C-alpha positions in Angstrom: 10.9 6.8 -7.3 13.6 7.8 -9.9 13.4 11.0 -11.9 14.5 9.3 -15.1 11.9 7.8 -17.3 12.7 4.2 -17.8 11.4 1.9 -20.5 11.5 -1.6 -19.1 12.2 -4.2 -21.8 11.9 -7.8 -20.9 13.5 -10.4 -23.2 12.5 -13.9 -22.3 13.8 -16.7 -24.5 13.2 -19.5 -22.0 10.2 -21.9 -22.0 8.2 -20.7 -19.0 7.8 -24.3 -17.8 11.4 -24.7 -16.9 12.2 -24.8 -13.2 15.5 -23.9 -11.7 17.2 -25.1 -8.5 17.1 -21.9 -6.5 15.7 -20.3 -3.4 13.0 -18.1 -5.0 13.1 -15.1 -2.6 16.9 -14.9 -2.8 17.0 -14.8 -6.6 14.3 -12.2 -6.5 16.5 -10.1 -4.2 19.4 -10.4 -6.6 17.2 -9.3 -9.5 15.8 -6.4 -7.4 19.3 -5.2 -6.5 20.5 -5.5 -10.2 17.4 -3.6 -11.5 17.8 -0.9 -8.9 21.4 -0.4 -9.8 20.5 -0.4 -13.5 17.8 2.2 -13.0 20.1 4.4 -10.9 22.8 4.1 -13.6 20.3 5.4 -16.2 19.4 8.2 -13.9 23.0 9.3 -13.6 23.9 8.8 -17.3 24.5 11.8 -19.6 25.2 9.6 -22.6 21.5 9.2 -23.6 20.5 10.8 -26.8 16.8 9.9 -26.9 14.1 8.3 -24.8 14.9 5.0 -26.5 18.2 5.0 -24.7 16.3 4.6 -21.3 16.4 0.8 -21.6 17.0 -2.0 -19.1 16.9 -5.5 -20.7 16.2 -8.5 -18.4 16.3 -11.9 -19.9 17.2 -15.6 -19.6 18.2 -18.3 -21.9 19.1 -22.0 -21.8 22.8 -22.6 -22.3 24.8 -25.9 -22.2 21.9 -28.2 -21.5 20.8 -27.7 -17.9 22.1 -24.2 -17.3 20.0 -21.1 -17.4 21.7 -17.8 -18.0 20.0 -14.8 -16.4 21.1 -11.4 -17.5 20.4 -7.7 -16.8 21.7 -5.1 -19.3 21.4 -1.3 -19.0 22.6 1.6 -21.0 23.6 3.8 -18.1 26.9 5.1 -16.9 28.6 1.7 -16.8 31.3 0.4 -14.4 35.0 1.1 -15.1 37.6 -1.6 -14.8 38.9 -0.5 -11.4 35.5 -0.3 -9.8 34.6 -3.7 -11.3 37.5 -5.3 -9.3 36.0 -4.0 -6.1 32.4 -4.5 -6.9 31.7 -7.5 -4.6 33.3 -5.8 -1.6 30.8 -4.5 1.0 30.4 -0.8 1.5 31.8 0.1 -2.0 29.5 2.4 -3.8 29.6 5.2 -6.4 26.2 6.6 -5.7 24.9 9.3 -3.4 22.5 7.0 -1.7 22.6 3.5 -0.5 25.1 1.6 1.7 27.1 -0.1 -1.0 26.2 -3.6 0.0 23.8 -4.6 -2.8 26.2 -6.3 -5.1 28.1 -7.9 -2.2 24.7 -9.4 -1.0 24.1 -10.6 -4.6 27.5 -12.3 -4.7 26.8 -14.0 -1.4 23.4 -15.2 -2.5 24.7 -16.5 -5.8 27.6 -18.2 -4.1 25.1 -20.2 -2.1 23.6 -21.2 -5.5 27.1 -22.3 -6.7 27.3 -19.4 -9.2 28.6 -15.8 -9.3 27.7 -12.5 -10.9 29.8 -11.9 -14.0 30.2 -8.7 -16.0 30.7 -8.4 -19.7 32.5 -5.6 -21.4 30.0 -3.4 -23.4 30.5 -0.1 -25.1 27.8 1.7 -23.1 26.3 0.7 -19.8 26.6 -2.6 -17.9 25.8 -6.2 -18.8 25.9 -8.7 -16.0 24.7 -12.3 -15.8 24.7 -15.4 -13.6 23.8 -19.0 -14.2 21.2 -21.2 -12.4 20.9 -25.0 -12.8 17.7 -26.4 -14.2 15.7 -28.6 -11.9 16.0 -32.3 -12.8 
């Protein structure tokens, strides 16, 4: 699918028996969109020095009791501050393919789960996360 060789690294620090309050197929769609964006960012990146720089890290961790933090981190081209302010607007894109609605759809899905996609400042690439509530 992509010409870049990607090493998928999965970091899971959550007990696999934990259940979250979420509509499964919707959260899967959010993760698919984030992973596709991460892979495309790696493909466009000229900052890689070796094959080990082809990394996407996906993980989750328990924070503040009943909250689960889900994150996706890539080492691709990153998102500049100006683009980050427009990222949840539909039809905003910086790639040669796609319609520019992926992150807008993510934000809509996450809003229905009473959360939002957040971006952290990192030196290289993009680090985004959202929170889900643990099922009682």
